[in-house]
BAFI-3210 file (N, C-alpha, C; in Angstrom, 3 decimals, decimal comma, padded with zeros to 6 digits):
// residues 201
n [1|2|3|4|5|6|7|8|9|10|11|12|13|14|15|16|17|18|19|20|21|22|23|24|25|26|27|28|29|30|31|32|33|34|35|36|37|38|39|40|41|42|43|44|45|46|47|48|49|50|51|52|53|54|55|56|57|58|59|60|61|62|63|64|65|66|67|68|69|70|71|72|73|74|75|76|77|78|79|80|81|82|83|84|85|86|87|88|89|90|91|92|93|94|95|96|97|98|99|100|101|102|103|104|105|106|107|108|109|110|111|112|113|114|115|116|117|118|119|120|121|122|123|124|125|126|127|128|129|130|131|132|133|134|135|136|137|138|139|140|141|142|143|144|145|146|147|148|149|150|151|152|153|154|155|156|157|158|159|160|161|162|163|164|165|166|167|168|169|170|171|172|173|174|175|176|177|178|179|180|181|182|183|184|185|186|187|188|189|190|191|192|193|194|195|196|197|198|199|200|201]
n.u [071,406|073,263|074,899|073,198|072,802|075,426|075,839|073,961|075,084|077,491|076,488|075,169|077,299|078,665|076,781|076,626|079,234|079,246|077,422|078,835|080,790|082,421|081,124|082,201|085,011|085,974|088,628|089,736|087,108|084,576|083,151|081,034|080,112|077,745|076,637|074,003|072,179|069,630|067,514|067,132|067,515|069,654|071,421|073,564|074,748|076,985|078,468|080,370|081,337|079,468|077,474|078,460|078,318|075,673|072,622|070,744|068,120|068,188|069,557|069,390|070,185|069,999|071,766|075,198|077,694|079,726|078,542|077,492|079,240|080,999|083,337|083,508|085,367|088,237|091,143|094,175|092,868|092,249|089,939|087,454|084,489|082,989|080,519|077,965|075,734|072,941|072,078|069,459|067,472|067,412|065,714|066,076|066,789|066,739|068,349|071,470|074,851|077,479|080,872|082,810|085,983|088,453|091,606|094,876|096,691|097,114|095,301|093,873|092,953|095,126|096,455|097,459|095,702|094,241|091,241|089,824|086,491|085,162|083,154|080,876|081,650|084,315|085,647|087,509|089,709|090,894|092,882|092,989|090,182|087,026|083,677|080,796|077,791|074,319|071,738|068,351|066,226|063,495|062,178|063,341|065,456|068,476|071,237|074,080|077,563|078,847|077,163|077,406|079,442|080,503|081,723|084,281|086,464|086,415|087,179|087,735|089,235|091,495|093,181|095,581|095,583|097,147|095,371|093,161|091,252|090,808|088,725|087,522|085,055|084,026|081,640|080,155|078,220|075,371|073,447|070,371|069,664|068,163|068,735|067,094|066,826|068,495|071,109|073,076|076,099|077,369|079,364|081,303|082,737|084,781|085,745|087,102|087,623|089,603|090,470|088,403|086,784|088,163|090,325|093,570|096,689]
n.v [143,540|141,577|141,702|140,766|138,166|137,179|137,287|135,417|133,081|132,893|132,549|130,128|128,384|128,578|127,473|124,897|123,992|124,112|122,121|119,910|119,790|117,806|116,216|117,525|116,023|113,992|113,545|110,549|109,347|108,828|105,732|102,804|099,335|097,010|093,737|091,734|089,211|087,017|088,139|090,506|091,091|091,826|094,599|097,425|100,288|102,907|105,535|108,215|109,623|109,299|111,119|113,616|116,678|116,473|118,259|119,810|119,196|116,850|115,103|112,439|112,843|114,310|115,371|116,574|115,266|113,819|113,027|110,551|108,556|108,444|109,318|109,174|110,526|111,473|113,455|111,719|109,826|106,396|105,214|104,884|105,401|104,263|105,225|104,166|105,245|104,591|105,881|108,376|107,473|104,795|101,766|101,095|103,403|104,476|102,974|102,083|101,178|100,381|100,551|100,131|100,771|099,769|100,434|099,556|101,399|104,881|106,968|105,142|105,314|105,669|103,318|100,045|097,282|094,306|093,710|091,797|090,487|090,040|088,135|089,664|089,328|088,886|091,089|092,623|091,032|091,475|093,869|095,169|095,487|095,111|096,271|095,533|096,802|096,848|098,941|098,682|100,820|100,979|098,934|099,340|097,796|096,590|095,052|093,330|092,557|091,492|089,784|087,073|084,110|083,130|085,016|085,529|084,545|086,020|089,050|092,614|094,214|096,810|099,374|101,764|103,800|106,167|109,123|107,797|105,724|102,383|099,444|096,127|093,665|090,355|087,701|087,942|087,485|088,950|089,673|090,433|091,750|089,808|087,541|086,343|087,370|087,631|088,767|088,437|089,704|089,579|090,715|093,641|096,389|099,307|102,782|105,712|109,183|110,225|112,825|114,512|114,423|115,737|114,273|113,891|112,736]
n.w [061,305|060,608|062,809|064,805|063,889|064,067|066,805|067,562|066,493|067,963|070,572|070,188|069,652|072,089|073,889|072,849|073,293|076,044|076,666|075,849|077,675|080,055|083,073|086,224|087,852|090,685|092,875|094,379|095,222|097,732|098,659|098,930|099,101|099,965|100,658|101,695|103,574|104,965|107,536|106,126|102,671|099,978|098,514|099,100|097,551|097,169|095,475|095,382|093,141|091,141|091,543|091,408|089,714|089,010|088,889|091,557|091,148|089,723|091,294|093,656|096,216|099,447|101,178|101,546|099,268|100,597|102,925|103,135|103,659|106,501|109,084|112,564|115,153|117,150|116,894|117,454|118,912|119,825|118,981|116,567|114,567|111,652|109,500|107,260|104,918|102,905|099,604|099,154|097,446|097,759|098,671|101,355|102,737|105,280|106,852|108,511|108,303|110,468|111,541|114,272|115,400|117,591|118,593|119,817|119,296|118,557|116,218|114,318|111,710|110,123|109,845|108,636|109,188|110,712|112,369|114,819|115,360|118,074|120,508|122,850|125,557|125,275|124,451|125,945|125,832|123,488|122,478|120,041|118,192|116,432|116,051|114,394|113,097|112,126|111,517|111,349|110,194|109,620|111,087|113,474|114,579|115,874|114,641|115,698|115,709|117,993|119,352|119,002|119,253|116,968|115,326|116,215|114,865|112,628|110,815|110,473|107,900|107,270|105,383|104,156|101,252|099,714|100,210|101,064|103,253|103,149|103,235|104,210|104,810|105,410|105,303|107,843|110,738|112,078|114,939|116,698|120,023|121,457|120,054|118,215|115,731|112,663|110,584|107,745|106,878|103,990|102,454|102,644|101,258|101,188|100,824|102,193|102,947|105,418|106,090|105,419|107,576|109,474|110,460|110,760|109,347]
ca.u [070,940|074,451|075,368|072,303|073,085|076,738|075,633|073,242|076,043|078,408|075,740|074,903|078,559|078,940|075,871|077,025|080,474|078,905|076,771|079,839|081,721|082,145|080,844|083,423|085,420|086,450|089,716|089,525|085,710|084,150|082,189|080,929|079,194|077,409|075,726|073,530|071,101|069,026|066,279|067,084|068,270|069,888|072,713|073,618|075,899|077,114|079,701|080,302|081,655|078,305|076,535|079,116|077,913|074,223|071,938|069,954|066,852|068,417|070,253|068,524|070,800|069,547|072,914|076,427|078,173|080,562|077,802|076,974|080,295|081,563|084,064|083,471|086,539|088,983|092,561|094,977|092,015|092,365|088,602|086,708|083,331|082,730|079,095|077,625|074,320|072,571|071,489|068,066|066,546|067,497|064,536|066,421|067,535|066,760|069,254|072,868|075,869|078,545|082,030|083,576|087,317|089,220|092,992|095,790|097,496|096,340|095,063|093,661|092,676|096,400|097,120|097,057|095,494|093,035|090,628|088,884|085,142|084,879|081,928|080,845|082,404|085,725|086,189|088,685|090,835|091,425|093,165|092,564|088,973|086,018|082,261|080,033|076,347|073,395|070,514|067,163|065,464|062,053|061,690|064,086|066,182|069,919|071,976|075,451|078,475|079,344|076,156|077,643|080,824|080,941|082,474|085,609|087,456|086,221|087,864|087,604|090,558|091,595|094,508|095,663|096,084|097,157|094,510|091,981|091,216|090,001|088,441|086,729|084,494|083,414|080,978|079,943|076,847|074,918|072,217|069,810|069,959|067,499|069,271|066,077|066,872|069,864|071,450|074,404|076,812|078,173|080,556|081,284|083,991|084,583|086,874|086,666|088,696|089,605|090,692|087,120|086,207|089,165|091,253|094,829|097,720]
ca.v [142,169|140,721|141,681|139,883|136,799|136,810|137,049|134,141|132,003|132,820|131,963|128,722|127,665|128,549|126,510|123,560|123,644|123,907|120,823|118,871|119,815|116,659|116,506|117,635|114,769|114,130|112,635|109,659|109,399|107,931|104,753|101,528|098,339|096,011|092,674|091,108|088,232|086,724|088,919|091,449|090,597|092,841|095,266|098,881|100,790|104,357|105,984|109,680|110,164|109,225|112,198|114,900|117,276|116,468|119,393|119,421|118,645|115,503|114,266|111,886|113,082|115,505|115,876|116,696|113,991|113,068|112,736|109,181|107,750|109,411|108,793|109,970|110,262|112,644|113,336|110,957|108,862|105,039|104,707|105,576|104,717|104,587|105,036|104,058|105,558|104,419|107,072|108,628|106,752|103,364|101,357|101,011|104,641|104,826|102,052|102,511|100,185|101,040|099,789|100,795|100,180|100,090|100,048|099,843|102,523|106,064|107,218|103,896|105,602|105,728|102,021|098,845|096,299|093,481|093,783|090,716|090,897|089,051|088,108|090,804|089,031|088,716|092,339|093,066|090,161|091,898|095,310|095,603|094,776|095,881|095,942|095,889|096,808|097,238|099,496|098,608|101,991|100,772|098,110|099,768|096,630|096,751|093,797|093,641|091,424|090,891|088,938|085,661|083,634|082,738|086,065|085,744|084,213|086,931|090,320|093,774|094,568|098,190|099,755|103,087|104,009|107,613|109,813|106,984|104,563|101,354|098,337|095,009|092,721|089,225|086,596|088,297|087,251|089,966|089,293|091,409|091,458|088,571|086,421|085,726|088,021|087,466|089,346|088,030|090,676|088,729|091,456|095,101|097,034|100,752|103,715|106,958|110,165|110,666|114,265|115,198|114,425|116,406|113,290|114,095|111,711]
ca.w [061,160|060,647|064,196|065,549|063,453|064,623|068,236|067,678|066,214|069,104|071,686|069,883|069,838|073,528|074,500|072,401|074,011|077,446|076,779|075,659|078,799|080,918|084,469|087,016|088,487|092,050|093,175|095,525|095,681|098,798|098,142|099,626|098,556|100,973|100,242|102,925|103,464|106,264|107,734|105,016|101,525|098,966|098,527|099,138|096,808|097,089|094,817|095,358|091,819|090,255|091,843|091,155|088,444|088,860|089,500|092,725|090,673|089,193|092,270|094,709|097,518|100,159|101,933|100,777|098,746|101,540|104,157|103,082|104,280|107,447|110,239|113,789|115,977|117,593|116,593|118,421|119,610|119,284|118,693|115,513|114,005|110,249|109,210|105,845|104,705|101,498|098,976|099,528|096,581|098,059|099,459|102,776|102,968|106,711|107,538|108,666|108,647|111,228|112,005|115,322|115,509|118,802|118,373|120,923|118,815|118,192|114,802|113,563|110,300|109,399|109,986|107,907|110,254|110,766|113,696|115,089|115,765|119,118|121,302|123,770|126,781|124,941|123,910|126,699|125,503|122,184|122,461|118,707|117,794|115,706|116,258|113,194|113,373|111,063|112,084|110,501|110,590|109,481|112,187|114,659|115,085|115,774|114,511|116,113|115,540|119,235|119,996|118,695|119,307|115,621|114,640|116,796|113,845|111,498|111,087|109,601|107,379|106,771|104,921|103,545|099,886|099,550|101,172|101,338|104,131|102,509|104,134|103,720|105,773|104,716|106,005|109,245|111,191|113,020|115,625|117,624|121,431|121,872|119,295|117,362|114,416|112,143|109,297|107,289|106,058|103,117|102,022|102,685|100,859|101,275|100,867|102,812|103,130|106,820|106,224|105,319|108,921|110,340|111,029|110,039|109,516]
c.u [072,107|074,963|074,526|072,591|074,396|076,612|074,938|074,183|076,978|077,716|075,491|076,139|078,875|078,076|076,266|078,270|080,172|078,252|077,773|080,823|081,422|081,832|082,144|083,725|085,901|087,541|089,380|088,084|085,453|083,093|082,109|079,951|078,983|076,408|075,308|072,380|070,588|067,704|066,055|067,947|068,456|071,285|072,521|074,893|075,867|078,469|079,586|080,476|080,455|077,328|077,135|078,684|076,423|073,630|071,122|068,618|067,001|069,081|069,280|069,031|070,257|070,673|074,108|076,911|078,875|079,850|077,330|078,007|081,035|082,253|083,860|084,650|087,213|090,455|093,308|094,164|092,218|091,025|087,941|085,486|083,128|081,266|078,842|076,117|073,985|072,006|069,994|067,056|066,612|066,296|064,812|067,229|067,593|067,706|070,667|073,729|077,005|079,650|082,744|084,892|087,992|090,631|093,822|096,715|096,582|096,224|094,857|093,357|093,962|097,063|096,578|096,944|094,278|092,530|089,615|087,538|084,647|083,492|082,015|081,669|083,903|086,394|087,468|089,916|091,506|091,654|092,821|091,309|088,021|084,629|081,507|078,549|075,565|072,094|069,408|066,224|063,972|061,482|062,371|064,722|067,665|070,569|073,450|076,310|078,847|078,315|076,323|079,131|081,385|081,864|083,895|086,712|087,326|086,865|087,447|089,012|090,532|093,030|094,435|096,186|096,008|096,321|093,276|092,240|090,273|089,782|087,557|086,285|083,841|082,772|080,835|078,472|076,484|073,582|071,684|070,065|069,365|067,998|068,275|065,982|068,319|069,995|072,875|075,000|077,794|079,468|080,301|082,664|083,751|085,893|086,349|087,864|088,688|089,744|089,384|086,430|087,208|090,064|092,530|095,790|098,736]
c.v [141,204|140,590|140,733|138,432|136,319|136,488|135,716|132,967|131,805|132,146|130,480|127,873|127,514|127,501|125,091|123,098|123,328|122,542|119,687|118,790|118,654|117,093|116,644|116,310|115,048|113,108|111,814|109,713|108,427|106,989|103,553|100,634|097,268|095,023|091,924|090,146|087,930|087,442|089,904|090,915|091,728|093,404|096,773|099,302|102,312|104,678|107,490|110,242|110,155|110,377|113,580|115,426|117,247|117,706|118,899|118,798|117,198|114,568|113,732|112,191|114,361|116,121|116,054|115,313|113,160|112,759|111,283|108,136|108,701|108,705|109,734|109,549|111,562|112,404|112,689|109,926|107,467|104,437|105,545|104,738|105,207|104,244|105,071|104,230|105,362|105,713|107,175|107,894|105,243|102,955|101,216|102,251|105,051|103,930|102,619|101,288|100,920|100,055|100,634|100,043|100,689|099,543|100,329|101,007|103,690|106,168|105,933|104,113|105,698|104,358|100,969|097,726|095,439|093,485|092,660|091,282|089,935|089,182|089,184|090,559|088,886|090,010|092,778|092,218|090,542|093,416|095,950|094,816|095,720|095,374|096,441|095,816|097,255|097,693|099,449|099,729|101,801|099,999|098,440|098,569|096,854|095,372|094,095|092,384|090,753|090,031|087,454|085,327|083,401|083,758|086,258|085,442|085,064|088,273|091,389|094,166|095,994|098,471|101,127|102,998|105,494|108,279|109,021|105,931|103,559|100,203|097,282|094,137|091,605|088,264|086,849|088,109|088,270|089,530|090,471|090,939|090,119|087,339|085,755|086,371|087,988|088,108|088,925|089,138|089,886|089,416|092,949|095,596|098,539|101,500|105,072|107,868|110,668|112,178|115,050|115,317|114,928|115,423|113,315|112,939|112,129]
c.w [061,262|062,067|065,029|065,215|064,052|066,094|068,458|067,480|067,400|070,290|071,469|070,095|071,316|074,233|074,131|073,128|075,464|077,655|076,670|076,816|079,743|082,344|085,241|087,699|089,900|092,286|094,416|096,032|096,824|098,235|099,076|098,883|099,604|100,390|101,499|102,643|104,868|106,404|106,592|103,892|100,520|099,027|098,638|098,408|096,838|096,471|094,620|093,954|090,874|090,457|091,590|089,790|088,208|089,514|090,685|092,314|090,208|090,193|093,316|096,112|098,143|100,972|101,004|100,364|099,806|102,853|104,221|103,525|105,212|108,606|111,413|114,657|116,324|117,305|117,763|119,189|119,008|118,879|117,605|115,127|112,579|109,971|107,710|105,691|103,228|100,924|099,278|098,656|096,791|098,909|100,955|103,187|104,433|107,515|107,600|108,985|109,345|111,574|113,051|115,500|116,775|118,601|119,624|120,562|118,462|116,670|113,995|112,088|109,474|109,283|109,030|108,936|109,986|112,203|113,847|115,553|116,846|119,752|122,374|125,040|126,537|124,488|124,618|126,407|124,190|122,200|121,119|118,346|117,050|116,068|115,036|113,528|112,144|111,735|111,044|110,939|110,548|110,666|113,511|115,375|114,844|115,738|114,782|116,085|116,854|119,974|119,662|118,748|117,902|114,964|115,163|115,785|112,584|111,830|110,087|109,176|106,846|106,347|104,261|102,123|099,609|100,621|101,563|102,411|103,477|103,479|103,511|104,891|104,970|105,710|107,504|109,603|112,268|113,610|116,414|119,055|121,878|121,138|118,365|115,982|113,936|110,769|108,943|106,425|105,199|102,716|102,159|102,300|100,844|101,112|101,306|102,987|104,580|106,985|106,128|106,654|109,952|111,068|110,188|110,297|110,585]
res [m|k|k|i|f|s|l|f|v|v|c|s|v|f|i|a|c|d|k|d|e|p|n|p|t|i|n|d|p|e|k|f|e|a|v|f|s|g|d|l|k|g|e|m|v|y|d|e|s|k|y|v|g|l|s|s|a|n|s|p|l|t|d|d|f|d|a|y|v|a|i|t|g|v|q|m|d|p|l|i|t|i|n|f|y|p|p|d|d|h|p|r|s|s|d|v|i|s|i|t|i|k|s|k|d|s|k|p|w|t|l|d|k|e|y|r|t|p|y|i|n|q|l|l|n|y|p|d|h|a|i|v|s|y|w|n|g|e|e|r|v|d|y|i|s|f|y|t|f|e|n|t|n|t|s|v|k|v|w|r|e|g|g|l|l|k|g|e|v|k|a|l|k|l|y|n|f|n|g|n|r|r|l|n|l|e|r|l|v|f|q|v|r|p|e|d|d|d|l|k|d]
***
């Protein structure tokens, strides 16, 4: 009987300690926050660190943590695209925000730079430039920064902090092809780990 009681006490202590164990942490979590108005109003927020440690039953995510902020590009390539996907429990979970960066230098994910967002006919005049787009998945409308002259004086700013590529966009106007739909990207801030997408320094 004493042996059974001792085993019960040991198990109880183990379970209690396990419950007190904090969720695992992640260094340099990927995250983004976007605020927009116009045709669509609201915000999107994703922070990888908030989902680490959640069981699959409690997590709203259907993909890996780092799938919600991703860079597409090739090593030594001067062109990359950063995609931002809202969590699956967000009301606009089918939408995507994208930033395509064209640099005159290779490996733009390693550089601290500002990239202008020029009109489509002016792209060739800017060896360093960025194109920002917002895909409305529900209505299948693509809002793009190069459909208006107004954005030529606006820029995408990116910089490195350790293993993170960080960036910021402010007060950018996005239009559809016909110019009759408008979305204002009031602010977008982000941080992403290029190495996760096989982009080395």
